[in-house]
C-alpha angles and dihedrals in degrees: 000000000000118000113242109245122230105264124222118233115233096186120122093227128028119262092013092163093069116129101250107040092178135338105300098015121093121187119187138164116231122190113268113233134201119238090269090058099253117139115250101225114239095007128105147178115231115227116201111192129192099219106194101101095155088065095038091262092292108168123245123202090264091052092051089054090048093050091053091052093044094052091046092050093046090048091052098043107109093204097052118105102182141352123237114200115196147136133247123258129013104278105068145012088195137321095200132254119004103266093199090058091043093051098042101039115013101037107101092010105094093165090058094044090051089059090046090052090056087060093045091051090050090052092054091044091050089058093047091047097047111128090214127067111264121217119195107215103202106204095168141333117007102191138155113336087003088062090050097053089042092055090051087067122091099232134022127202117178141186106239098240088066121110127211132200153104129271106186108111091037093056105034104275143083120243093240096129088093108307096093088047100044106031097065088052093049105038108008134263100281096049089043089053092054094044095049100040103036096037093209110160120233133202129254088249090056091046090052092047090052091053093246097124135032103229146351132205133190117260103177116094119196119181090349096306130104115241130184119258103293094202097066139050101260095183127065110277133189119213128210090277093053095253116148122218144155129212100024116153116265119239139202119358093356091057091049090052090049092052090051090054091048090054091052096047139074129220114247120178097188093109090050091053090047092053092047090051089050090055092047090050092052090051090050090064095062134085104269099218093042089051092050092050091048090052091050092053096045092048092057098093090054093042095048092055093040097050092044094055111024098091095047088047091051093053094046094047090052094053091044088064087078095058131012098008090050089056097039098049092044090051092051093046097043099034126100142207089261097051101024129232101266130089123246096270095186093051091049093050091047092051093048091046087057092052098256113166123229101265134153088256092056092048092049092047093060098045118119109278094011114157113252 
């Protein structure tokens, strides 16, 4: 028998594979299994979980740091087959950056947000540079920056109650943390334009139909049986203009019926976990270095756009914290169900058309519920 050599650690920090990498980031090894369900002794899948369910798994600065370390550690781990990136709970994979932190600390502090964006860029890059295949397990909403880090992954499997979309121009930012780089690659320029500018969310069924994700599974159980998302058209439909689509929201009586079913049911993610494990098992039965090289090649269209634009994006997003982002994040943080969480867009455009400068008074005048 050959003696096992002492192996060098390539982790940035010691003991990087601990369970809680940082507050809000959990990294754990789960046994890798073959397609017939048998454990593969000594091999694992690394699960990286955004653990901030009370705030829809939005990432704080500390969580961004933890995600970087977690992806680096999972990439380095010799016994890891694949990485599963997910969120805790059933409501959200991730809704982007933590708007409370944005509004209360970064708004009006471009020099601080520029440093934060260095960390965010490194988080996206750590996903794109992972030596292991990365599966995004979408357990709920994947919105804004959550959509961007999700699209950096190699595969996406979603529960079909999940919603996808961008939020930038509705909340004072531009989706240049990956969306404008990745969406044209995934769904084409025109659909990417609509998704990024209009910020209208779309269903998991629509995302699958567009070729944006690999697979979807039901998550709603009614009377002990799984049923497809009752709020959207899950089959192919043709509208009055002859356009075909899947996953569009239901309306009228059909929507009311769907909401009644939702109220009767419970969310169960067991099928999602089963489908994720199936993907991990398929990846297990491949040559590891050949798989890594294939990932590197297939990631190039994303990487080329990302590396070309990320530094310019970082600078612009920092400066924008003095104007529209300052207003947008404050509005989301300070708004309410009664007044909404968006600024008065018409009032802002009217003020700017009249030459109004960006002052504290202007910002306050366009907040939700502001007196006119």
